[in-house]
N, C-alpha and C positions, 0 to 999 in steps of 0.2 A: 519611106520617108527619110528625110535629109538628115542625118546624124551630125551633131556638133558636139565635140569633148572639149572640155575646157580643164585643164590642167595648171594649177598654180602651185607656189611654195618656193622654200629658199634654196640658193645654191647647194648643189652636190647632196639634195635629198633623193634625186633619182627620178624626177620628173621628166628630163630628157629622155633617158633610157625607156620609161615607162611610156611616155607619149609616142616615141617610136614602134614599139612593141604593139601598141593598140591601134596604131594607123595601119602596120601589117596585117594584123590580125582582122579587122573589120574592113579593109579595102578604102582606106581615107587618106586623103593628104595630110601632110604634116607640115605644121611650121614653128619653130623654134623662135618665138618672138624676142627673146633674150639675144639673139644675133643682130636683130636689127639695132637694139640699143647699143650692142657691143662696137657695131660698124658706124656707128655716129660717135662713140666713145673714142675708138681709135683714130678717126678723123681729128678728133678733136686736140688728140696729142700732138698733130702735125700741124696745129695752129689753127685750122677751121673753126669757127665758132660754131657752137653747140646747134644753134636753130637752123644755120644754114647747113650745118653737116645732114640735119634731120628732111630738111626740105629738098635736098638735091641728092640725095641718096640713089643709088642705081643696084640693080641685083648683083652688079661684078662687085660692089664693097661687101656683100654677104659671103663672098668666095675667099676672102683673105686669110691665109693660112696662121695670123697672128692673133685671132680673135679671142683664145681663150688664155691667154696672157695674164698674171696678176694686175699688172698695169691696164690694161684693156679692162678687165672686169672692174675696177674701180672706177675708170673714167666712165663707163657704161652706167654705171650706178650713181654717179653726179649727175650725167645729162638727163637720166630717166626721172631726177626730182624736179627739174624745170618743166613747169607745167605746158609751155609752148611747144617744148619739144615732142612730149606725150600727143598733145593735140595734131601735131604734124604728121604723126604715125599711126594714129586711131584708125584713120579711113583706110590704108593699106591692110591692116589687119584684119580688119571687119569685113573689106571686101573678100578675103581670102577665107573668112570663115563662111561666106554665104554661098560659095561654091556649090554648085549643084550634085556634085559626087560626095558630099561630107568631107570633113575636116576633123583635126584634132590639134590644138592649139596649146602650147604651154608656154608660161612666162611667171608675170607676177600680179598681174590686174586682169586674167582673161575672164574669170567667172564673173568678177564683181564689176567690171567696167566694158570690157571688150565685146563678151558674149554672154551677156547675164541671162538670156534666153536660152543657153546651150541645155541641150537634153540631158547631158550627164555633167556634173561636176568633181573634180577632185582636189584636195589640199594635200600635196604630198609634203612630209616633213620626215625629220631624223634628229636624233641628238646632235648637239654643236661637235661632240669628238669624234661621232661617227662620220659626220660631214666632213669635216677637217680632214680625217685620215683619207676618207676617198679623195678627196682634191689632191691632198699631199702626193699619195700615190701615182695620181694622174698626171701631175705636174711632173714629178721626176721621171715617170715613164716617157715623157716627150723631151727630156733633157733640160729642165729648169731647175735652176740652184736655188733649193726653197727650203725651210725649217718646217717643221709640223707646227711649232708654235707661231711664225709669222703667218701660217696659211690660217690658224685659227683665229689669230687676231683679225686678219682681212675679212673673215667670213662675219664674225660678230658686228665688225664695224659696218660692212654691208648690210647685214640684216635691219642694225639698228637705223641706218638711214632709208631702207626701203621701206621699214614699216612707219616711220615717223613723219615721211613726207606728207606734204598737203595734197600734191595732186596723186590720186590712185595707189593710196598706201597697199602694201601687202599686207593681205589677211585672206581669211577663209570666207568664201559667201556662204550666205546664211544655209543654203542648202547643198553644200558642197560634203561630201563624203572625206573625212579627213583619215590619211593613210599614212601610218607611221612605219618608215622600212627601217628603223633602226635596229631591228632584229629579224629583218626578212631579207632573204636573197633575190636576186631579180625576177627568177621564177616564179616565186611565190607571191610575189609581188603584182606581176604581171596576169597571173591564175585570178588572184583576187580581185583584180580591176576587170578582166574580162568578164568574170562572172557576174559581177555588179551592173556591168552595161547591159549584157542580156537579160538579166531581172527586169533593169528598168526599163527598157525600149522593146525588149523581145527580139532585137538584131542578132542574128547568129554571125560567129566567127566565120570569115571565108577561107581562114588557112587554118 
């Protein structure tokens, strides 16, 4: 069977790490769809209109080394709220999801909009403070001058914008498994997710 796993959730909840681990465990291709919006947002910071940035995006744009900065994260959330931008990027994501070898996609609207027929759906979340602490440490580790308070405020602002937008708001799919990682380390979260995928689909890990 072709296995598609959809993983949604807010920033710094652990969905990216979980997605990469599941892709490796089951031998699937992985797409961090947030990078698509970050790349579009990054180009708007240089003055490119949001829709043009989405329509003309290339694989090279996804390789920029500054896509994880707070400024780009805010820009990504802003362009993601524009329906025309989301529409321009839907086809790319759906084509990736339909690849014959199977796929794992993570983002904000994978289970609800991009892959509503995915065999397995997760909504990965964690408390605001836990997510902010994770992102704060990540940014400090890459040399950014930030405070915990500013990171927490940015996450809350982004959550509010992503959840309230008219186009594909961030929310769990009705059939998604909600995985709260507030008190889980990554090994426990991955083990729980692998077990659920196996139970739901019968697919066995390849690693």
